[in-house]
N, C-alpha and C positions, 0 to 999 in steps of 0.2 A: 504494500499500500504506499502510496506517495503522499508525503506531507508537504503542504505549503508553509515555508519557513518565514517568508516576508513578502509584503506587497509595498513597493516604494513608488512614489510619484514626485515629479518636480514640474515646475512651470518653465516653459521656454517661449521666447519671442518667435514670431513668424517674420520672414523677410518678405514684406509687403508694402510697397510704397505707392499704392494705387487705391482706387475706390470703385464701387458699383453705384447704382442709382440712389442707394439709401445709406451705405456704410463706408467709412474710411477704414482701411485695414492697417494703417500705419502703426497702431498700437496693439494689434491683435496678438493674443497669446494662445497657447494650448498646453495640456497636460500630457506628459509622457509617463508611462507606467511600466514597471518591471515586476514580474511574479517569479520569486525564486522557490523552487521545489526540490525536495530530496527524496530519492527513492529508498527502498529497503536495502539496496547495496551500498548506500551512502553517497551515490553519485548525485550531483546537482545539475539541474537544467533551468534555464531562464526563458520566459516568454515576455515579449515586448508588445506594447500597444500604445494607443493615444486617443484622445478625444477628437472627433472629427472636426474639420475646419470650420470656423465662422462663429463660435459661441464662447470664445475665451476659455481660460483654464478653469478646471474644477478641482484643483489639487487639494485643497483643504477638505472639501467634501469627500474625496476619495480617502484621504488619510483618516478623517475623523468619523466618518459615517459608514462607509461601505467596506473598506479593507478590514476593520475590526470584526465585522460579522463573519468573514471567512476565517480569519486567524483565530477567532475564539471557538470555532466549531471543531468537533472531532473529525479527523480525516475520513472516517466511515460515512460522514454525512455528505461528502462531495466526491468520493472515489467511485469509479465505475470501471470494472476490469483492471483495477490496480492503478488507474490514472485519474487525476483530477478532471472531473467532467464539467465542462463549461455550463451545461444546462443546469446542473445541480448548484454550481457556484452562483449562477444567475438567480436561481431561486432563493438561495441564502441572502444575497444582497437585497432582494426586494421584500424580504420578510418584514412585517410590521410597517409597510409603506402604504398610505392611503391611496385610493383610486383618484385619478384626475390630477391636475396641476403638474404635469410632467416636467416642464421647465428644465433646469440644469441637471437634475438627478439622472435623467435618461442618458445624458452625455457622460456623466461620471461613470455610470454603470457600463455604458458602451465601451469606454476606455479600458476598464478592467477586463471586460468580456473579450475584447480584441487580444489582449495579452494572454488570456486564458486559452484561446484557440491557437495562438502561436505555440504555447507550451504543449497543449494536447497533441498537435500535429508533430511537434518534435519528438515527444515521447513515443508516438506511433511510428516515428521514422518515415513520415510521409509529407509531401507537400500538402499544404492545407486544402487545396482544391480536391485532392484525392480523399483526404479524411472526410470532407463534407459530402462528396459524391457517394463514398461507400456507406456512410451512416444514414444519409437522408435522401439519396436520389438513386437507390438501387445500383450503385457503382457506375452510373452513367455520368459523363462529363463531356464538355465541348473541347475539341482540340485547340481552338482559338476563340477569342472573344472580340466582338465589335467594340471598338473604342472611339471616342472622339476627344479632341483637344479643347478644353475650356480655358478661355482667357479673354482677351478683348476688353480689359478693363479700361477705366478712364485714367489718363495720366495728366499731369500738370503742364508738361511741355512736350512739343513735337507729337501731338496726338495722332494725326493721320499717318504720318511717316512711320511712327513707332507701331501703330496697329498693323500696317501692311507688313512691316518687317517681322513682327511677331508671328503673324499667320503664315507667312512664307516659311518661316523657321519650322513650324509644326508640319507643314506639307513635306518639307525636306527630311523630316525625321520619319516619314512614313504614314502620317495621318491623312485621311481623306476629308473628314468632317471636322468642323470647328464650331465653337460657340462664342458669341460676343455679348457684351452688356448693352442694354438700351435703357432709356428712362432717366438717364443722368445728364442729358442735354435736351435741346429742343427736338421736336419731331423731325424738322428739316435737317438738323445736323446729324441726328441718329440715322436717318435714311441715307445720308451720305456715307456714314460709317458702314452701314449694311451693304451699300454698293461696293465699297472697297473689299469687304469680306467675300461678296459673291464673285467679283472679278478675280480675287486671289484664289478662292477654292474652286472656281470653274463652273459652279452651278448653284442655284439657290437651294437645291435639295441637300447640299453639303453644309448649309449654314443654319444654325439655330440661334435664336435670340432670347435673352433673359432679362426681365425687368425687375427681378428681386422684390416683387410685391409692391412696386412703386405706385401703381395707379389705383384710383377709385374705379367704381364700376363703369361710369360714363367715359372716363378718360381711356380706360382699357379698351372699350368698344371703339372709341375714335381711332386709337392706334391699330386696332384689329382691321379696321377698314382700309387703313393705309398699307398694311402688311399683306392682306389676303391675296392679292394678285401676284405677289412675289413667290408664293408657294414655298416658303421656307421649310426647313426640316421640322422645326416646332417653334412655338411662341410660349416661352416658359414664365411661370409665376407672374402673370400680369397684375394680379391683385393679391391682397392679403391671403396667406395660405388657408386660413379658416373662413374665408368669406365664400361659402359654398353657393350661395344665391348668385353672386357675381360670376362664378365659374359656370353655373347653369345657364345664365344669360349669354356668356361668351360662347359656350358650346352650341347654342342655338343659332348664333349669328356668324360665327367664324368657322369656315369649312375645314381648313388645314389643321394639322395636329396642335394640341395644347400639351403642355407638360407642367407637372407640379408634384409635390410630395416631400421634397427634401426637408421641409420645416414641419412635418407631421411626425410626432415623436412617440406614437403608440398605435397599437392595433385598433383601438376604438376610434381614434381620429381618422384612420384610414377607412374604416367601415363607414363613418359618416361621410367621408369624401365620395365614396362610390355610391352611397345611397342618395345623397342630396346634391352633389356637385355637378350632375349632368354631364359627366365625362363619358367619352365614347370608347368602348373597348376595342373597336376596330382600328383605331388610329392614335389615340392619346397615350402619353408616356407618363410613367409613374417613377418617382425618383427618391423614394424613401431610402435612408442611409442608416444601416445598423450602428455605425459609430456615433450617431446622434440619438438613436432610438432604442436603447436598452440592449442592443447587440443582436446576435444570431438567433437566439431563441424567439425573440419578438418578431424578427424578420421571417422566420419559418411560419409563424402564425399568420403573419400578414399575407404571405404567398398563398396559404391555404384559404384565407378569406377571399382573396382575389379570384382564385380559381373556382371557388364555390359560387362567386358572384358573376361568373361568366367572363372573367378576364383571363388572358394568357400571361404566364410569367415572363414571356418574351416581351411584354410591354414595359418591363422594369429595367431601368438604367439608373443605378444608384448614384446619388451625389457623393462627393468626397474625394475623387480624383487620386486614390491611393492604391497601393499594392494589395491590401487586404480585400478591397472590393473587386479586384481582378480575380482573386481566388474564388470569391463568392459567386461571381458571375460564371466562372468556368465550371465550378463544381456543382452548382445548382441549376445550370443551364437557363439562366435568365437572358434578357435581350442583349445586354452589354453593360458598359460602365463608362463614367466620366474619367478623364485623366487631366491632371494639372502638370503638364510637362515643363512649363516655364514660370509657374507662380506657386506661392505658399511653400517655399522651401523652409525646413527640410522634410516636411510631411508629404507634400504633393509629389506626384510623378511615381513612376515605376522603377527608376534607377537604370543604370547603364546595362544591366544584364538582360533586360527585356527589350526585344526588338519589335518595332512596329512595322508590319508589312501590309501594305494596301488596306490600312485602317483596322487591322486586327492584331491581337497580341495574345501571348500565352504566359501564364504565370511561371516563375522559375521552379524547376524541379529539384528543390532542396527541401529538407525537413523544415516544417513550419511555414511561416509566411515569406521568409527570405529578406527580412529587414537587414540582415547582415550584409546584403549586397548593396545597401545604401549607406556608404561611409558617413555622409553628412548627418543622417539620422542616428547612426550608432554613436557618433561623437556626442550627441545630446543625451544618449542613454547611459554613457559611461559613468557619469557621476552617481547613477542609481546603484 
């Protein structure tokens, strides 16, 4: 039986001198986590994880609230076949937590959960995608995953030239599809930015746009009328993520795909979205991120609810832009995943060991997630 000896967390800054329509990332932080475990033979193994990007650090919550629940438990409460089971660890962390008000706790638990899955796959001596496939998907997995490069933020200087160069760099790395921000400038200026993206990518079908919930209902409809004839890959989070009535109105008025879900942090919120948000299973994209939403166990429940509700798991493209979600997409055979190849270092991107070929990628075939293939991230984890 394996015993978890320590769970350590620290806050790191992200390298982010840019903004979207609603948030400047200049002061953004995140929590990195290490779980140290010792087996019966006395050998130690460590799993690493972090809270997904965009919600600041939850370090004190991890240290004071959730790690003690695991460390105070008997190893028999969380071991399965001799290994710490992330599903059981997740249950321990959520013990005595009230329903609703998911907020920051879902991110704190998601960070520990990510580290727990890294540890689990390392102990199994498998890449994480294979551990997930074997346990939850009948051993089936995709040989490669559809990925798109997310970027196109607003910069203070050299906006258009910098945007074009950024997107050209993504295409040179092997990406086909890109995503840029809208809503942080006038409609006229953002349409010019979209034109740059289309010209660079070669087709509007290779360009998605993301408003980060910037608009109210009427303004979102106004923008939808300007975007509709462009036939973009998708129009993402035009309104507040919990404004289901506005999504319903947009779904009735806007023909091309909509995308949302990254800021829904629980199964119940996703159920409400598909019940009341008017989204269309034949075209719309769902972007729930386990690193923000309690981890893999909640994500599995979300996939079940979606499929029960008439959705395909291929409609899912998680937010987060990291290596963990590449494993998730490959092992659970969902639609694909976002990548941050040029932003949000050291958490974003897949690292140099993952090659992008014609817009597709495969997770590294090393035990665990493969964080050790990202030296900049491991430098942040060393103090743990």
